[in-house]
C-alpha positions in Angstrom: -9.5 -1.5 -5.3 -11.1 -1.6 -1.9 -14.2 0.4 -2.8 -15.8 0.2 0.7 -12.7 1.5 2.5 -12.6 5.2 3.2 -8.9 6.2 3.4 -8.2 8.2 6.5 -6.9 11.7 6.1 -3.9 10.8 8.3 -2.6 8.3 5.7 -3.0 10.9 2.9 -1.1 13.5 5.0 1.7 11.1 5.6 1.8 10.3 1.9 2.4 14.0 1.2 5.1 14.2 3.9 6.8 11.3 2.2 6.8 13.1 -1.1 8.1 16.3 0.6 11.0 14.3 2.2 11.9 12.7 -1.2 11.7 16.1 -2.9 14.1 17.7 -0.4 16.7 15.0 -1.2 16.1 14.9 -5.0 16.3 18.6 -5.6 19.8 18.8 -3.9 21.1 16.4 -6.6 19.1 17.6 -9.6 21.4 18.8 -12.5 24.4 18.2 -10.2 27.4 15.8 -10.9 26.2 12.3 -10.0 27.7 8.8 -10.0 25.3 6.6 -11.9 25.3 2.9 -11.2 23.7 0.1 -13.1 21.3 -2.3 -11.3 20.9 -6.0 -12.1 18.2 -5.2 -14.7 20.6 -2.7 -16.4 18.5 0.3 -15.2 20.4 3.2 -13.7 20.3 4.3 -10.0 21.9 7.2 -8.1 22.4 8.3 -4.5 19.4 10.5 -5.0 17.1 7.5 -5.6 18.6 5.6 -2.6 18.7 8.5 -0.1 15.2 9.7 -1.1 13.7 6.3 -0.4 15.6 6.0 2.9 14.1 9.2 4.0 10.6 8.0 3.1 11.1 4.7 4.9 12.3 6.4 8.0 9.2 8.5 8.2 6.9 5.4 7.7 8.7 3.4 10.4 8.6 6.3 12.8 4.9 6.9 12.3 3.4 3.4 11.6 6.0 0.8 12.7 3.5 -2.0 12.1 3.1 -1.0 8.4 4.9 -2.9 5.6 7.0 -1.3 2.9 8.0 -2.3 -0.6 10.5 0.0 -2.4 12.4 0.0 -5.7 15.8 0.6 -4.0 15.7 -1.0 -0.6 13.5 -4.1 -0.9 10.6 -5.2 1.2 9.6 -5.5 4.8 6.5 -6.7 6.6 4.6 -7.5 3.4 2.1 -9.6 5.4 0.9 -6.4 7.2 -2.7 -5.1 6.6 -1.2 -1.8 5.3 1.8 -1.7 3.0 3.5 1.3 1.4 4.9 1.0 -2.1 7.6 3.6 -2.9 9.3 4.7 -6.1 11.4 7.8 -5.1 12.4 8.6 -8.7 10.2 7.2 -11.5 12.1 8.2 -14.6 15.7 8.0 -13.4 17.0 8.3 -16.9 15.2 11.7 -17.2 16.5 12.7 -13.8 20.2 12.0 -14.6 19.8 13.7 -18.0 18.5 16.9 -16.5 14.9 16.5 -17.7 12.3 17.8 -15.3 9.7 15.1 -16.3 10.3 12.5 -13.5 8.2 11.8 -10.5 7.9 10.4 -7.0 5.3 7.7 -6.5 3.7 6.8 -3.1 1.0 4.1 -2.8 -0.7 2.7 0.3 -2.2 -0.8 0.0 -4.7 -2.4 2.3 -4.8 -6.2 2.0 -2.8 -6.0 -1.2 -5.1 -3.5 -2.9 -4.2 0.2 -3.5 -6.3 2.6 -1.4 -4.2 5.7 -1.7 -1.8 7.1 -4.2 0.3 10.2 -4.8 2.1 11.2 -8.0 4.5 14.1 -7.3 6.6 16.0 -9.8 9.5 17.5 -7.7 10.8 20.0 -10.2 7.5 21.0 -11.7 5.8 21.4 -8.2 2.8 19.4 -9.4 1.0 16.7 -7.4 -2.0 14.3 -7.9 -3.5 12.8 -4.8 -6.1 10.0 -5.0 -7.7 7.9 -2.3 -10.7 5.7 -1.8 -13.6 7.7 -0.6 -12.1 10.9 -1.9 -12.1 12.9 -5.2 -8.7 13.0 -6.8 -7.0 16.4 -6.3 -4.4 18.2 -8.4 -2.0 20.7 -6.9 0.1 23.2 -8.8 1.2 26.8 -8.6 -2.4 27.9 -9.1 -3.7 26.0 -6.1 -5.8 22.9 -5.6 -8.4 21.7 -8.1 -10.3 18.4 -8.6 -8.8 16.2 -11.3 -11.3 14.9 -13.9 -10.7 12.7 -16.9 -12.3 13.7 -20.3 -14.8 11.9 -22.4 -13.5 9.9 -25.3 -16.0 7.6 -26.9 -13.8 5.6 -29.2 -10.1 4.6 -29.6 -9.8 6.4 -32.9 -10.3 9.7 -31.2 -7.8 9.0 -28.4 -4.3 10.3 -27.6 -2.2 7.4 -26.3 1.1 7.7 -24.3 3.7 5.2 -23.3 7.2 5.7 -21.9 9.0 3.9 -24.7 8.1 1.3 -27.2 11.4 -0.4 -26.4 10.2 -1.4 -22.9 7.7 -3.9 -24.3 8.9 -7.5 -24.7 9.0 -9.1 -28.2 5.6 -10.7 -27.7 4.0 -7.6 -26.1 5.0 -4.9 -28.6 2.7 -6.1 -31.5 -0.3 -5.9 -29.1 0.7 -2.4 -28.0 1.4 -1.3 -31.6 -2.0 -2.6 -32.8 -3.6 -0.3 -30.2 -1.3 2.6 -31.1 -2.2 2.3 -34.8 -5.9 2.7 -34.0 -5.5 5.9 -32.0 -5.5 9.5 -33.1 -2.1 10.5 -31.7 0.8 8.7 -29.9 3.1 10.3 -27.4 6.4 8.7 -26.2 8.2 9.5 -23.0 6.8 10.9 -19.8 7.1 7.9 -17.4 4.5 8.4 -14.5 3.6 11.9 -15.7 1.4 10.3 -18.4 -1.0 9.0 -15.7 -1.4 12.4 -14.2 -2.2 13.8 -17.7 -4.9 11.1 -18.2 -6.3 12.0 -14.7 -6.5 15.6 -15.6 -8.2 15.0 -19.0 -5.3 16.1 -21.1 -4.6 12.7 -22.8 -6.9 9.7 -23.0 -4.8 6.5 -22.6 -1.6 5.0 -21.3 -0.5 1.4 -22.0 2.6 0.0 -20.5 4.3 -3.3 -19.5 7.3 -4.6 -17.5 6.7 -2.5 -14.5 7.3 -3.2 -10.8 4.4 -2.7 -8.3 5.9 0.5 -7.1 5.7 1.8 -10.7 1.9 1.7 -11.1 0.0 1.1 -7.8 -0.1 4.8 -6.8 -1.8 5.7 -10.1 -4.8 3.4 -9.5 -6.6 5.5 -6.8 -5.6 8.6 -8.7 -7.2 7.5 -12.0 -10.2 6.0 -10.2 -10.9 9.1 -8.2 -10.7 11.2 -11.3 -13.3 9.2 -13.2 -11.0 6.9 -15.1 -10.1 3.2 -15.0 -6.9 1.3 -14.6 -6.4 -2.4 -14.9 -4.1 -5.1 -16.2 -4.2 -6.1 -19.9 -6.9 -8.6 -19.1 -9.1 -6.0 -17.5 -8.5 -7.3 -14.0 -8.0 -5.1 -10.9 -4.4 -4.2 -10.1 -2.8 -5.2 -6.8 0.4 -6.4 -5.2 0.5 -9.5 -7.3 -0.2 -8.0 -10.8 2.2 -8.7 -13.6 3.2 -5.1 -14.5 1.1 -4.8 -17.7 -1.4 -1.9 -17.4 -4.0 0.0 -19.2 -5.0 3.4 -17.9 -7.9 5.2 -19.6 -10.0 8.3 -18.9 -13.1 6.8 -20.4 -14.3 3.2 -19.8 -15.4 2.9 -23.4 -11.8 3.3 -24.7 -10.6 1.0 -22.0 -13.1 -1.7 -23.1 -12.0 -1.3 -26.7 -8.3 -1.7 -25.8 -8.9 -4.7 -23.6 -10.7 -6.5 -26.5 -7.9 -5.5 -28.9 -4.9 -6.3 -26.7 
């Protein structure tokens, strides 16, 4: 991540407006009859996903027409720009269409392909994590605004690990994940992007995932970092626009180092 770059407040404010715009669309469709389509990768998509991302893109183009955008539903534009927004309007579409409240909206801002700002918003729960370079990560819920801080966890055997589903790992990836899981104190399955917020708030210790698009994980990098955690690929390298979609997010660098060696 661009450690010397101090993310301007105006970018953070726009990020929050993007989440608000997505939320307005999403909540109109939540637990309502929906036509669900299958995408080329067999994942589901609805009008809520598409319209929410369109609303977000319209705001970006109206505010910063020279910025680039990459989104899960409507592709990419101006990827060679200094600043590029990565958007996932509904992370956890399967949960959304099933009426579960645990799905989120992800907004990331990249500068020269490195994430410098990220927001993880939970539309139904009304919770939001906001991270940016040069800022402490903030957590917003019905009680107000607090600083998010990861918790100490000295060794993997004391850690709680979360992943969305063991079925999302490829055949050669699952044994590596499972080796890590077997050495933890407690595994949790499900949660999609929510797990990263829980790591940032010191409620769980570790998230390991694979097979993700850039819009699935870039927002979480500034959030984890600003809360005192660390998030890299499986080789321990910094995450950016060209990462392969395999991530380790840990609240304590000691657990992160142990997982990197094991995986």
